[in-house]
N, C-alpha and C positions, 0 to 999 in steps of 0.2 A: 608349308607342304614339306614333308620329309623327303630328303634326297635319296633316290634309289636308282641304281644303274640298270636294273632289269627292265627292258623295254615295255613288257606287258604291264608292269606295275606303274611305270611312268604314264602310260596311256590311261590307266584307271585313275591315277591321281589327277591328270589333266581333265578327264571327264567329270570327276567329282568337283573340281574347281569350277568348271563351266556350270554345273548344276547349282552350286552355291552362288555364283555370279548372277545367274538368271533369277534366282530367288531374291537376291539383293536388289536387282533392277526392278523386279515386279513389286517389291514393297517400298520402292522409292529411296533406298539408302545408297544407291549408286546412280549417278546421272548417265545420260545416253552416251556422251562422249567417252567416259571412262569405261562403260559397258562395251562399246564397240572396240576400243583399244585392247582391252583385256581379252575379249572374245577372239579377235584376230590373232593375238599372240598365242592363245590356247590352241586355235585351229592349226596354226603353223607348227606348233610343237607336236600335236597329234599326228599331223601328216608326216612329220619327220620320223616319228616312232613307227608308224605303219610302214613307211618306206624301208626303214631299217629291218623290220621283221620280214618283210617281203623278200628283200634281196639276200639277207643272211640265210634264210631258209632255202634259197635256190642253189647255193653253191654245191657243186658236185652232182646235182640232179640232172636227169635227162628230160628233155621236152620235145614234143612234136609240133611242128608248124601247122597252122590251120589248113594249109593246102595238102596236108598229108605227107607221106613219104618218110624220109629218114629221121632218126632221133638225133637231137643236138644235145651236147653236154655243156652245162654252164661251168666254166673254169674259174672265173674271177669276177669280182666287181672292180670297177676302176672309176676314177674321177676324171671328168673331162677337163683338161688343162685350161681351156679358154673359158669355161663356165663351171666353177667349182661346185655349183649347186646341182650339177647334172651327174647322176650315177649312170655309168655305162655297164652293160652286161657283156662279158667277153665269153664267147661260146664257140664250140668246135663241132664241125660237121663230120660225119663218118669218113669223108674223103681226106680229112686232116686239115682242111681249110679252117682258119680262125676268123671269126666275125665279131663285130661289136655293134651294139644297138643301145640307145638310151633305155634305161629300165622302164620308163613310162611307156615307151613304145612296145617293149618286149612283153609287158604284162597287160597291155590295153585290150579292151573288148572292141571287136570290130564286127561289121555286118558282112556276112558271107552266105550267099544263096538264101537270102531272106531270114537268116537267123543271126542272133548275136552270139559270137563265140570269142574265146580268148585267141589272141594271135599265136601264142605258144601255150600248149596244155601240158601239164606235168605227166610223166610216165612213171615216176618213182613214188 
């Protein structure tokens, strides 16, 4: 696989790799243990690329919390010191207060009044 630093291209490369791996597994040229190992590795890589795209695109944008009300501005991404695999969103309320929330929570879908909605929806 060609090395490319562009996240979207990395994602495409990983998906192509998974497609080839599945083909090799189906025709018997890759055993089940190898298939599982490579598939889990590819999934982790794709998740990392998706997370990178999601958080990079959010910097400087304004979001509204699902309960309505004020617009919050994403200031930074941060890494949680006690768990380096956790990306934190650092955001500011109109009152000037600064908050943090794990990016998985910030972008998660939740149930509200019988509907599935984003916890924070983009305004920009």
